[in-house]
C-alpha positions as CSV (number, residue, x, y, z in Angstrom):
1,X,199.4,74.8,172.7
2,X,196.5,75.7,174.9
3,X,195.9,79.0,173.2
4,X,196.0,77.4,169.8
5,X,193.4,74.8,170.9
6,X,191.1,77.5,172.2
7,X,191.3,79.4,168.8
8,X,190.2,76.3,166.8
9,X,187.2,75.6,169.1
10,X,186.0,79.2,168.9
11,X,186.1,79.1,165.1
12,X,184.0,76.0,165.0
13,X,181.3,77.4,167.2
14,X,181.1,80.6,165.1
15,X,180.6,78.5,162.0
16,X,177.8,76.5,163.6
17,X,176.1,79.7,164.6
18,X,176.2,81.0,161.0
19,X,174.6,77.8,159.7
20,X,171.8,78.1,162.3
21,X,171.0,81.6,161.2
22,X,170.8,80.5,157.5
23,X,168.5,77.5,158.4
24,X,166.2,79.7,160.5
25,X,165.7,82.2,157.6
26,X,164.3,79.4,155.3
27,X,165.8,77.3,152.5
28,X,164.7,78.2,148.9
29,X,165.2,74.6,147.9
30,X,162.8,73.5,150.7
31,X,160.0,76.1,151.1
32,X,157.7,76.1,154.1
33,X,154.2,74.7,154.1
34,X,151.2,76.2,152.1
35,X,149.6,79.5,153.1
36,X,146.1,79.8,154.5
37,X,143.3,78.2,152.3
38,X,141.9,80.5,149.5
39,X,139.0,80.1,147.0
40,X,139.1,80.9,143.3
41,X,137.8,79.8,139.9
42,X,139.9,77.3,138.0
43,X,140.9,77.7,134.4
44,X,138.4,75.0,133.6
45,X,135.6,77.2,135.1
46,X,136.7,80.1,132.9
47,X,136.8,77.9,129.8
48,X,133.3,76.6,130.6
49,X,131.9,80.1,131.1
50,X,133.3,81.2,127.7
51,X,132.3,78.1,125.9
52,X,128.8,77.4,127.3
53,X,127.9,80.1,129.8
54,X,128.1,77.8,132.8
55,X,128.1,79.7,136.1
56,X,131.0,77.7,137.7
57,X,131.8,77.4,141.4
58,X,134.9,78.7,143.2
59,X,137.1,75.9,144.6
60,X,139.3,75.8,147.7
61,X,143.0,76.1,146.7
62,X,145.2,73.3,147.9
63,X,148.9,73.1,147.2
64,X,149.3,70.3,144.7
65,X,151.8,67.6,145.5
66,X,152.9,67.5,141.8
67,X,152.2,69.1,138.5
68,X,149.0,68.2,136.5
69,X,149.3,65.2,134.2
70,X,149.0,65.8,130.4
71,X,145.4,66.2,129.0
72,X,143.6,66.9,132.3
73,X,142.6,70.5,131.5
74,X,142.3,73.0,128.6
75,X,145.3,75.1,127.7
76,X,145.5,78.8,127.7
77,X,145.4,78.8,123.9
78,X,142.2,76.8,124.0
79,X,140.7,79.2,126.4
80,X,141.7,82.2,124.3
81,X,140.1,80.4,121.2
82,X,136.6,80.5,122.8
83,X,136.9,84.1,124.0
84,X,134.8,86.7,122.1
85,X,136.6,88.8,119.5
86,X,136.2,92.3,118.2
87,X,133.7,92.3,115.2
88,X,133.2,95.8,113.7
89,X,131.3,94.4,110.7
90,X,128.7,92.1,112.1
91,X,128.8,92.9,115.8
92,X,125.4,94.2,117.0
93,X,124.8,97.9,117.9
94,X,122.5,99.3,120.6
95,X,120.0,100.3,117.9
96,X,119.7,96.6,116.8
97,X,118.8,95.3,120.2
98,X,115.5,95.8,122.0
99,X,115.5,98.7,124.4
100,X,116.4,97.7,128.0
101,X,117.8,94.3,126.9
102,X,121.5,93.6,127.7
103,X,123.9,92.1,125.3
104,X,127.7,91.6,124.9
105,X,129.0,94.2,122.5
106,X,131.7,93.1,120.1
107,X,132.4,96.4,118.3
108,X,135.6,98.1,119.3
109,X,133.8,101.3,120.2
110,X,131.3,99.5,122.4
111,X,133.0,96.4,123.9
112,X,131.6,94.4,126.8
113,X,128.1,94.5,128.4
114,X,125.8,96.9,126.6
115,X,122.1,97.9,126.8
116,X,119.8,97.9,123.7
117,X,118.0,101.0,122.4
118,X,115.7,99.7,119.7
119,X,112.1,101.1,120.2
120,X,109.5,98.5,121.2
121,X,106.5,99.0,118.8
122,X,104.6,96.1,120.1
123,X,101.7,95.0,117.8
124,X,101.6,96.9,114.6
125,X,98.5,96.9,112.3
126,X,98.9,98.0,108.7
127,X,95.9,99.1,106.5
128,X,96.6,99.4,102.8
129,X,96.0,102.8,101.3
130,X,96.5,104.5,97.9
131,X,100.0,105.6,98.8
132,X,103.2,104.0,100.1
133,X,103.5,103.8,103.9
134,X,106.7,103.9,105.9
135,X,107.1,101.1,108.4
136,X,108.3,102.5,111.7
137,X,111.8,101.4,112.8
138,X,111.8,99.2,115.9
139,X,110.8,95.8,117.3
140,X,107.4,94.3,116.2
141,X,106.2,91.6,118.5
142,X,104.5,89.5,115.7
143,X,100.9,90.0,116.8
144,X,100.2,92.8,114.4
145,X,98.4,92.4,111.1
146,X,98.2,93.6,107.5
147,X,94.5,94.1,106.7
148,X,93.1,91.8,104.1
149,X,89.9,91.9,102.1
150,X,88.0,88.8,100.7
151,X,86.9,91.0,97.8
152,X,90.6,91.3,96.6
153,X,90.2,88.8,93.9
154,X,90.8,89.0,90.1
155,X,87.0,88.8,89.3
156,X,86.4,92.1,91.2
157,X,89.2,94.1,89.6
158,X,89.0,95.7,86.2
159,X,90.8,93.6,83.5
160,X,94.5,94.3,83.4
161,X,94.6,96.4,86.6
162,X,97.2,95.2,89.1
163,X,96.0,95.7,92.7
164,X,98.5,94.6,95.3
165,X,99.7,91.9,93.0
166,X,96.3,90.7,91.9
167,X,95.7,91.3,88.2
168,X,92.0,91.9,87.4
169,X,90.0,89.9,85.0
170,X,86.7,91.8,85.2
171,X,85.6,92.9,81.7
172,X,85.3,96.6,81.5
173,X,82.6,96.1,78.9
174,X,80.3,94.3,81.3
175,X,77.4,96.7,81.9
176,X,76.0,95.6,85.3
177,X,72.2,96.0,85.2
178,X,70.8,96.6,88.7
179,X,67.7,94.9,90.1
180,X,64.4,96.7,89.5
181,X,63.3,96.5,93.1
182,X,60.3,94.4,92.4
183,X,60.1,91.4,94.8
184,X,56.5,90.3,94.5
185,X,55.9,87.6,91.9
186,X,52.6,87.5,90.0
187,X,53.5,84.5,87.8
188,X,56.3,82.0,87.4
189,X,59.3,83.5,85.6
190,X,58.3,87.2,86.0
191,X,60.6,89.8,87.5
192,X,59.4,89.4,91.0
193,X,60.1,85.6,90.7
194,X,63.6,85.8,89.2
195,X,64.8,89.1,90.7
196,X,67.6,89.3,88.1
197,X,70.2,92.0,88.2
198,X,72.9,93.4,90.5
199,X,71.8,93.6,94.1
200,X,71.5,97.1,95.5
201,X,74.2,98.0,98.1
202,X,73.4,98.5,101.7
203,X,73.1,101.3,102.6
204,X,71.9,102.4,99.2
205,X,72.0,106.2,100.0
206,X,74.5,108.2,102.0
207,X,73.9,111.6,103.5
208,X,77.1,113.1,104.8
209,X,77.4,116.5,103.2
210,X,74.8,119.2,103.7
211,X,72.1,119.2,101.0
212,X,73.4,116.2,99.0
213,X,72.6,112.4,98.8
214,X,75.1,110.0,97.3
215,X,73.7,106.9,95.6
216,X,76.2,104.1,96.2
217,X,74.6,102.0,93.4
218,X,75.5,104.4,90.7
219,X,77.9,106.9,92.4
220,X,75.7,109.8,91.3
221,X,75.2,112.7,93.7
222,X,71.7,114.1,93.9
223,X,70.2,117.3,95.4
224,X,68.6,116.2,98.6
225,X,65.6,118.5,98.0
226,X,63.7,117.1,95.0
227,X,61.5,120.2,94.8
228,X,63.8,123.2,95.3
229,X,62.7,124.9,92.1
230,X,59.0,124.0,91.8
231,X,57.4,123.7,88.3
232,X,59.4,125.0,85.3
233,X,59.5,124.8,81.6
234,X,62.3,122.7,80.1
235,X,64.5,125.6,79.1
236,X,64.2,127.0,82.6
237,X,64.9,123.6,84.1
238,X,68.2,123.4,82.2
239,X,69.2,126.8,83.4
240,X,68.2,126.0,87.0
241,X,70.2,122.8,87.0
242,X,73.3,124.2,85.2
243,X,73.7,127.3,87.5
244,X,73.1,125.6,90.8
245,X,75.9,126.0,93.3
246,X,76.7,125.7,97.0
247,X,74.7,128.1,99.1
248,X,71.5,127.5,97.2
249,X,68.8,124.9,97.9
250,X,70.4,124.1,101.2
251,X,73.7,123.0,99.7
252,X,76.9,123.2,101.6
253,X,79.1,121.0,99.4
254,X,81.3,123.7,98.0
255,X,80.0,123.1,94.4
256,X,80.1,125.9,91.8
257,X,78.1,126.6,88.7
258,X,78.6,123.9,86.1
259,X,79.0,121.1,88.6
260,X,75.3,120.3,88.6
261,X,73.1,119.4,85.6
262,X,69.7,118.1,84.5
263,X,69.8,114.3,84.7
264,X,69.5,112.2,81.5
265,X,66.8,109.6,81.2
266,X,68.7,106.6,82.5
267,X,70.1,108.6,85.5
268,X,66.6,109.6,86.5
269,X,65.3,106.0,86.0
270,X,68.1,104.7,88.2
271,X,66.3,106.0,91.2
272,X,63.1,104.2,90.4
273,X,62.0,101.2,92.6
274,X,59.5,99.3,90.6
275,X,58.2,97.7,93.7
276,X,57.1,101.0,95.1
277,X,54.7,103.8,94.0
278,X,53.6,107.3,95.0
279,X,56.5,107.9,94.8
280,X,58.3,105.0,93.1
281,X,61.5,105.4,95.1
282,X,63.2,102.9,97.4
283,X,61.6,102.6,100.8
284,X,63.3,104.6,103.4
285,X,65.1,107.0,101.0
286,X,66.5,110.2,102.5
287,X,65.2,112.7,99.9
288,X,62.9,115.6,100.8
289,X,60.2,117.3,98.7
290,X,59.8,114.3,96.3
291,X,56.7,114.8,94.1
292,X,54.6,111.9,92.9
293,X,54.5,113.6,89.5
294,X,56.5,114.2,86.3
295,X,60.2,115.3,86.3
296,X,62.2,116.6,83.3
297,X,65.2,114.7,81.9
298,X,67.8,116.1,79.5
299,X,67.3,113.3,76.9
300,X,65.7,114.3,73.6
301,X,63.1,112.1,71.9
302,X,64.7,110.6,68.8
303,X,61.5,110.5,66.7
304,X,60.7,114.2,67.5
305,X,63.6,116.4,68.5
306,X,61.3,119.1,69.6
307,X,60.3,116.8,72.4
308,X,62.1,115.5,75.5
309,X,61.8,112.5,77.7
310,X,60.2,112.8,81.1
311,X,59.7,110.4,84.1
312,X,56.6,110.2,86.2
313,X,57.7,109.5,89.8
314,X,54.3,108.2,90.8
315,X,55.0,104.8,89.2
316,X,58.2,105.3,87.1
317,X,56.5,105.7,83.7
318,X,58.5,107.2,80.9
319,X,56.6,109.9,79.0
320,X,57.6,112.8,76.7
321,X,56.5,116.4,76.1
322,X,57.4,119.6,74.2
323,X,60.6,121.4,74.9
324,X,59.5,124.9,74.1
325,X,55.8,125.0,75.1
326,X,55.6,127.7,77.8
327,X,52.4,126.0,79.1
328,X,54.2,122.7,79.8
329,X,55.9,122.7,83.2
330,X,57.4,119.8,85.3
331,X,59.7,119.4,88.3
332,X,63.5,119.7,88.3
333,X,65.9,117.4,90.2
334,X,69.6,118.3,89.5
335,X,72.4,115.7,89.7
336,X,76.2,115.8,89.5
337,X,79.0,113.2,89.2
338,X,78.9,110.1,87.1
339,X,80.9,108.9,84.1
């Protein structure tokens, strides 16, 4: 009996030892306490970052005593709904974002943080010309300008002409008569009192090309030297004017024979300033060799076709003389251009 009793006690001790081993290894139904404290973003922080760009703050992790109640946080589906999506149609490219600026790329070939490559052109000024201009690709900061002109109005543009969207109303049959240049009045209502006519432009004359003077009032181009040929008969005056070319009379304008001619009466009279005399040319004119004497025109006298109109530059008088008389000689002043 004693040996049987000993066997039963030994079996009980062994069983208790086995239970102790199991308990010391941990029970999956009763886990040990939480690990050391850690810090991380919550799902709500991630949602806020995606939804509004909020920076968020990492929180200390604490083992919850129970699961979260319903409605206290956004679900994973809600978080996914505010996350960016691939957009290969409207997603911006580097060429569409200013150089050096960062953006979030949505295209499948350039997803995530990207850097723009659009050129920074700063302030851009555009001046209208006679031809189309290409606008440079890139960023314009908004401080540039397109040049305007107060003279771009219908009344200054020929009738029917469309200039930058402004259709002209100026009659092409309106012959603008310039002022005479007389500014002193000798009685009420005279020329010096009224000073009627189109005002002369300022500057009136331009000297930019060697040997020539451009009259900005008429657009005519005159030989700068008003006495290159001296005194000649009318037939010789025609030949001198018609054969003039660059390299003669100090010219360096590249003109050839046939460009120049003897001026008609109205062209010659367009130079006259009736407020001046000896010579009767505008004060401060740039011409050289001007003679206060008579100059030939190319205009024939209607009542006697053997005679031609002349202009005396001493005071602007219009006279006439014989075309073929070898004893009649006057000065020659060639002109070119005009309508």
